[in-house]
N, C-alpha and C positions, 0 to 999 in steps of 0.2 A: 503494498499499497502507498502511494505515495505519501510525504511527509508532508506538513503547512514546511510555510519558509519559518515562520518562529520558531518551531522544532528543530528544524536543520540549522537552523540557528546557534540553538543552546546547546545540542548533541556535537557539532563544531567547537563549542568555548571546552566542551568536557572531554570528547576526545585528545583535543590536542593536548589538555591535561592529564589525561593519560599518558599517552606517549611523549610527553616531555618527562615527566617523571622515572618511568621507565626508561629511560635512554640516558639517564642519570643517572640510573641504580640508587637515587634516592628523592628525598622531597614527600608531598602530603598531595595526595591526589583525592584524597575521600571528597574533602569539605568541596573545591572547584565543582566535582560532579554533582553536591546536594544544591550547593547552591548559583549554576549557572543561570537557572530560568529568574533569578531573582536579579542577578547582574547583570543578566540582558534587559530585563523589564525598565531597570532604572536607567539605565544608558541610553537603549534607544528610543525611550519615551518620554522620559523625564531629564535627565542630568543637562544641563546648559555647561553647556564644551562643545568646542569646536574642534578638533582634529585636526585642521589644517592650522590650527592658533591653539597648543593647548597652554600655552600661557597669559590669553587676553585678560584683564584683571579683574572683572565681571563674571568668571567665568565660575558653575559652582561646584565644590571641590566632594571627591569621592575620596575616603582613609581608608584603605582594607587594612581594618585593625588585627586583624589575625593573620598578621605577615607570612605565615608558613603557608598559606594557598595562594603565594604569591602568583602561580599557573592564572591563576583566575583571571586577577589584571593583566598580566601579559598576555592572557587570549585577546582581553577585550581591547587593547589598545595595540597587538598586532590587526584584527579585525574591522576595526575604525579606522586603520590606515592614519593613525596618529603621528602624524610630524616630528623630529626631533628640534630641539632648540638648543643655538651653543652659547658660549658664555656669555656670549653679547646680548644676549635674547633677543637671537635671528634665529629663523624659522631656517632650516639646511633644505629642505624636501628632500629628505631620505624618512625612510620611514623611524621613529621609537626604536618597535622592538621589529627586525624581521623574522621569515619563516625559519632564516636560518640561525638567527641568536634562540629562536626556542627550542630550537634540534639541540642549542649546545646549552642547553637552561642547566645552571648554578655549574656550569664548565669558566674558566679563566675568562678575561675582558668579553663572555657574554653580557647583553644589555638585560638578561633575565638571572640577576642573582638569586641566589638562596633566598632571601627576602628583599623587599620592594628598599628602593636606596634612593632617596633623592638628589638628585642631582648628578644622578648617574643615569637613569630612564626619564626621557621626560613622557610626563603623563604623571606619570610620582608624584604624588602630594606631599608625602613625607615618608622619610624612613620609617616604618614598623617591623615588629620581630617581637622584639617583651611584650606580653603580652599586658593588654592596659595603658600603652601609652598614647597608641594611636588616637580612640575616643576620647584621651583628657586633652592630646594635642586638636582634636575634632573641636572642642570647645572652643580654643585660643582660635582656632579659625573666623566661628560664629561672632565671637565677640569682637575679632575684626574686622567682620562685614558689618555690624551695629554703628561700630565706632568710624569707621568710615564714608556709611550713609550720612551720620548724623555732621560731620564735618563739611564730607563734598557736598551731600544735596541737596538741591535748589528747584523749587515749584518749576517743574518742565524738566527738570535735569536729574531723573534718579540713577545717577552715575554707579551707586552702589549696594547690591542687596541681594547678593550672591548665597545661597542656599549651601547648608557640608551636612552630606551624608556621609554614616560610618557603619561599617559591616563589622560586627563583631563578635564572637564565639565565647562560649561558658568560660574557657579560661580568661578571658579580657573582662568578666563579670566579676571572675574571684577575684581577681587583682584586685589589691587594696585602693591605688589611686584609680579607677574607675568609680566605685563612691565618691572622693575624694571631688571630683571632675562631675557625676552625673548631680551632685548635691547644688553644686554650686551654680553649674549649668538649670537645673529647675528652679534656684531665688533667683538667677536673671531675666527668667521669663525668655529664653532664646529658642522662641518660635520658628528659627531658621535654621537647626538644629534638628535633625532625623538620624535615631541611630536604628540598625536593622540589626537585631538578633538572630543567629542562626544556633535555633533552641533543637541540636540532634541530639542530645546527651551524652555526649560521647568525649571523653579526652584519652589522652595516649596510655593511662595507665589501664583506662578500660571505662566502663559506666557511669555517670555522674552521680549516680546514687551513692557510690564508696566513699563521697568526702561533699554533697553539695545537694543541698535538697530546700532551700529558699524558696519562696514566692519573689519571684522576679519578677513581676505584674509589680504586686503590690507593696513593692520596695519603689519602685520609680515614681508609683501614684502616689505614694507618701511624700516623695521628693519634688513633686509638683509637678509632673510629667503627662502627656495626654498617649494612655498608651493602648493598642490596638494590636490585633493578633493576626494569623494569615496560619490558619492549617494546614496547609499543606502548599511547600517553597514549589510544587509544579504548577502548582493556581496561575498561571497568569492574568487571571482579570481579579483576582482578587487582590493578588497584589497591586495592579494599578489602582485599585479601589483604596486601598493601606495608601499610596505614596500619593494619592490625591486629597486623601482627608491630612496629612502630616502637611501637605504643601497651600491647605487652608486653615490650619491651625492658627491663631492669630496670638495666642499667651502663654504658649507651653512646649518644652521641645516637647516632641514625638517619640516615642519606641513602638517599631514595630517586632513584634514578635512573631517568627515565621519557625515554623514547624519544620524539621525535613529529616530526611534519611541520609546520612553520610555514607558515599560512596554509593548512590542513589544506580539503579539497576546492576550492579555488580552480582550476582547471582552467591555469591560463597565471603562476598566481604561487606555487603551490604550494612551497616549497624554495628560495626564491629570496627573495635580501637587497630585492628590491623590495619585499614584502610587510611589510619589518621600520618604517620609516620614513615611509610615506607611503600613501593610499591607495589602494586598490585599484583604484577607477574603477565608473562606472557600471554597464558592459558587462559588465564580470568577475566583481562584485557577484550580476549578473542568472546568468551562466553557475551559479557555486558556487551561489548559492539554489534554485536546479536540481537542482544535483548533490544538496542535503539535502533534497529535494520540499518545497520552502520555496515560497509564493506569490512572484512572481519580482516582480512590478511591489510588493509592499505592503513597507511602514517602517517601522521601528518597532514591528512587531507584537508582542505580547507577549497568546496565548493565557490563557485565563482558566483554563483547568486547570493552566494550568505556574504560574499563584501559587497557586491549590490543593496543586497537589502540595506546593511550597515548606512550606504553613501544616500539610501535614498531616507535613511533615517536620523541618526544623530548627526549624519553627513551634513545633510540640506538644511536640516533643522538650527544644527550650529552654527554651521555658516552664516545666516540670514539675524540669528540672534547676535552673532560677535560683527555683523556690517551692521546690524542697526545699531549695537552701542557705540562703534568706529566712528559713526555720522553723528552721534547724540555727541560725541566727544568733541568734538571737531566742531559744533554748533555754540558746545561749551566752553571751548577757548577763545572763540570770541566774546561770549557776553562776560564770560569770569575768566580772563587771562593771568589772575595771582595763581587763583586755584589749580587752573589747571598746569601752568606750570611745576607746582605743589606736586601734583599728582602725575606727573612725571619723574620728578625726581625723585618720588617714594617709591616707585616700580624699579630703578635702577640705582638705588639706595646710596643715594646722591644726599650730600645735606642742603640746608636751606642757605642762601645768605648770611652772611654776618651773624652765624649761630652762637661764635666762643667770644662776639663781640663785649658782651659784661662779664666775664669772669674775673673776677677777685684776684688781685695781690695780697698777699697778707702780710705784714709786716712782722719784723723779727719781736720775740716775744719768749722768755724765758720759760712764764707758765705755761703759754702753748693752747693750744684748743685741739679738743677730741676728732680724730679722723672723721669719724660720722658728721658732728657740728661743721669743718669745713665742708663737706661731699654737701651738706644740704645747703648750704652758702653758693656751693660751685653749682650744682642742680637747679636751682631754681633763678641763678642767672641763666643756663643756657637755656632753658625748658619753655622762656615766654615767645626765645626764637627760633627756635625747634618744634613746631607746632605737633608733629608725630611723636613726638619724643612722651610714651604715656606708662605709665607702673603704678605700682602699688609693692605691698608686703603681704606676709603671712600672717597678720595679724597684729605689726608691732612697729608699724610705721613712729609712736609716739618716739621710741627708742632708735629703730638705724633712721632715725631722720630722713625718711624719703617722701615726706609729703608738700606735695606741692602748693606753695603757699600763694601765690601769688592770683590777682583779681581775675574771675573766669575761672580756674584750672577744674575747678568744680570736683564731683565724683562721679565716675561708672556706677550706675544704678540699675536695676528694671525700669523705672521711670525718666532716668536722665543716660541715655547712651552716648552722649559726647561731652561724661566729665573725664578726666585728664588722671584724676586718685582712682586705684583701685584697691577693693578689698577683697582679698582672696580667702579670707578666713584661717584658720589653721591647718594651711592645706599646704605644705611647701611641696611632695612630689605634685600635686598637679597643677600647683601654681609654675611651674618652672615648664613641665608640659606646654601648659597653656603661654608662656610665654614663647615657646619653638610655635605654636598655630597661628599669634602673632606677629610673627619674626615671618612668618611661609607668607602671612599675607601682606610683608611689606612695611608693616610700621615698623617703629622701633620700642621695642617692650625692656624695661626691666622690673625686676622683683628684689625683693630685698628677706632677710631674714638675718637671726644669728650664726656665727660661723657654726656653731655643734650642730646645726639642723643643716646643715649641708648633706649631710649624711640622710638624711629623705628627699632631699632632693638630685643630689647626685644621676642618677639612673636616666632622668629626663635632660640634665647639664650633661651628661656625657653623650648624648641623641643629638644633642644642637652641636659641640665641637662635630659629630662625624657627618651631620647635613650642611655644616659650616655654613651656622646661622647665624649673625651675630648681636644673639641674646647679652642681657647686662645682667647679670648675678651680683647685689651688692648685701654684703653679709658684715655683722659688724660683733662687738663682742666676743675679738679677734683670739683671747687668748688666756693664762692664767692671769693674765689684768683683769676677768670677770670678779677676781677676791671672791667674798665673800658668800658668792653664790655655788663651790664648790666646784668637783669633780666633774658633774653630771653637765653641767654649762661648761667648762673651760678645754674648750679645744685643744686636742694635743697631736692626733693626726691627722687631721683633713685638711691642712695644707698640701702636706705630702700625697695625700690621695689625690686633692683636687690637681695638683703639679702634673701629677703622671698622667694627666688627661692627654693626649696627640690633641695638637689644636687648640687646646685650651690656654686661654693666657692669663694668669694667674697675678693681679696686681697687689702687692702691699705696702702702701707707701709711708715715707718715714714721716714726713710733716706736711702740715697744710698745703702748701705752692707744689710739694709732689702730687697730692690728693688732685689738686688743681690740672698741673700736668698731664698726671691719669687722666681723668674725665677724658684730655683731649685725645690722647691716644684712643682710646675705645672706642670713642664717637667717630673716630675716622676708619675705624677698623668694618668691611663689609662681608666680612666669608669667617671670622673666625667670632666665638662666642667669648665673654670676658669673665671674671669674676675679679671684684674689686672689696679687698679686706681691709675693714677697717677698724679701726679703737674704740671702746668707750670711753676710756680714761684719758686727760688733757696728754698731749706730747708738745716738746717745746717745736716753738718755729723758728729754724735757724734764720741766722742774719745769714743772705744771700751772698753781700760784701766781702762776705770774710769767708765763704766756703762756697763753692760750685753751684753753679744756676742749676734750679731743679729741671730746667728744661731739659738736662740733657737724661732725664728718668725714660726720656724716648729711645735710648738704647737699652735700657733693660738694667745696666747695672752703670754707676762710674765712677769714679774719682770725687768724694764728695771733700775730701781734706790731706793734702800731701803731707810731705818729707820736705824739710828744707830744700830752698830751689837749690838745685845741681847735685844734691844727695840722692842715693838709695834708700827707699825704704827696708829697716831692720825688720818690721812684721807688720802686716796685712790686717786689719779688723774688717769684718765682711759682716753686715747685719740687714732686716729687711724692719719695715713700722718700726714701730715704737723704742724698738733698740739700733736703731741708729743713731737717740739720739745717747742713748748707753755711751756706746763707742765711742762719740763724740766728747762724750766726759774723759771717759779711759783716755784717748788719744793726747789733750790737752795736757792730761797731767804727764803721760808719757816721756811730751815733749817739751814740757818743763824740767823733766828730771834728764833731759839729753837724749835719749831714746829717738830714732828718726821711723815714725808711724803715717801710713799708711787708714783712710776710713774709706771704704767703700758700699755707697747706698746700690742697696739687689732690687727695686721694684718688684722688677719682673724677671722672671729666671729664663722663660721660653724667647721673651724679645730677647736678651741678651745672646742664647743659644743661637740666633738666625744671623749675629754678626759673625764678620770675620776674625781668624788665628789671631788676627793685627790687631785688631781691635782688643781681641780677646788680651792679649799680651801684654799691650798698655797701660789694662786698668788691671791685671793678673801676671803680675811678671814671673815665669817661672821660676828665676834664679831667688827671688821670693820665696825661701822656701816657709819662715816663721808667721805663721797665720791664727786668728783665732775668729768663729762663726759665730755667732751668738744669735738667738733665735727663740722666741717664747712656745716654742711650740717642737714636736718632736724633728731630731737628730736626722731623719730618714734622707737623705738625699743632699746633704751639705759634703759627702764625703766628693763630689767633683769637685769642688771648690777649697779643699783641705788638702793638705799632706798625712796628716794624720786623726786616727777619729780624735784621740785624746784632745786636739783643736777646736772641737764642736762645744759651746757652752748651752745647751738646750734642753728639752724636757727627755727623760726614758720611763720617767713613770708619770702617771694620771696627779693632778693637784691636788690641790687642798683647800679647805674652805677658809675662810682669813682674808684680813685685810689685805691688801694690795704689797703694802710693802714687805708684811711680815713673810705673803707668802713668795713675793721676789727676792728677800735674804736665803728662803728658809731652801729653795731651787737654786742658789746660785745669780742671780742675775742684781750686780751691785757693782757699782764700779771698781772696788778694788777688786771683785775675783778677774774683772776682763783684764786689768791690769797686771793681775797677781799671772795669770793665763799669756798676755804680751810677753811678761818679762823672761818665764819658763821657756817659753817657746825661741826666743831670741838665744836666750843660753843652748838650749838642745841641738838648734840648725846654725852653731858657729862651727 
């Protein structure tokens, strides 16, 4: 019996997925087989997406949160003939995913890696794989759509109103981050957000009955979501009704629960965990294709009428939607040229004119100012000139000092999507994933919290580095300087952990002027996320007429104070953050006693590592082996900059609850201890 074109298209997605996983000898065939009707219906009938230009600004976003089902997305990108985009935001005319890429699924250099990767495969809106990250990121995308719409839209010009769809499974909903994210989405009434839940009741270990029995629908309803259900994933008419309902909803995000059968159609592996994480096997594939009415011996078969069907569906519909938007943009540019210019700058991650004009210069001050307070002044000097710099905290703005206080800043709330101050609640993990989603929509987001709680945020921060997103993470209460709060709130290993993430820049400035310079560096980044680590306690503002300019922070490390002209230093004192002032005090004492010393401020190790060997040698001359590194954190990592582990004054245990001065003395962070260590090393290295 001849198949309808709809069934033929769905079965093409299924068989491509089975064949690719089998050829790779690894992967997850079951979910693409089950959810092919859902993905087909969403893409061909509803998704506002033009395969010819997969990055036009007002497109709908599709997030495959269950990234292990990547072949579902790759099949769609191939069948819709989505075009690749280069680093200059230009469409290249070549397929984003070729059939050859699918044949090389999970192989080196294929555009079809094991899990979808943003910036690697055009049409992939975010990197997914760690379960729960995708749905949380989708909340950030939906937030960005609302904020962009409120900022740019004008009567007769609806420039931003894109919707966000995320496909998720049992694993995503078990992960705690999804609860954080769905709670905030419901609170903010993000009616432009739709999650589609693949309710197949199977995980890697087996049936979900072993570990998951909650009433998902009731959970979402309790959090303010609209919930609807499709009892059979193959019922495309019911799927269309559910998606239409989601589009019509105006007050709540929508969850569509879709009951499905993993590996649908496989006679021996349907509804089993064997179809979750391994190929079906050649014989099972033959039997499954027979059930589909598919040629049993055909591999990677794509009927031409299926390609034509997608051209006439999402292809024609998406092209018209994009062309209409581009025509609207040209009219908008005539009427609102300044806003149109900003819109273009956002899309290319460019900075607005004059964004840094008001950044303060801090005068010398022995008493000083806390890093968080200096950052607050800098942030509030920049933000009025940088309209799409938006963010907030995980319920800690009074402590992190990240609130924008200038007139008109406002709060982003369910009844005010134009506010620039965000309230993420006590949700550090979701906050950081939401920042990723916002950044993927090209606004410039920041989030803040205490450094100790970066542990909760780290998985999403790691993904920001993997995706090369310029998210900004502000962490205060940076050391055992937290004092009385004790070991639970005193970060020890967090700096080392964050510094270990490839592509992430971790900044720990030494004084207020370094804080300002770090902000300048961070905001110029286009493809690297940044962590700004700030003190709670005041730290002296150095006299830059005596010591080197804070502008040198752009090198990541620089000579702050040096030995007498014409001399070679006998000892190098290395530090970050508040400990730089400690080293400066030790330097002054050593110099007064006739020793030749050099102080090196190292606000950002990763930037320093990017510079030449010649620059490294100019800062850290290899001939000077007497060194002392000082940081109120784990000693881990400092070994690359010293010549012996004994040269590191750092934390080898957790901290203690006591006033700052007592804690510092207990763990050896005193001028006397630094001077003593310097003298010891000078003697040892003679």
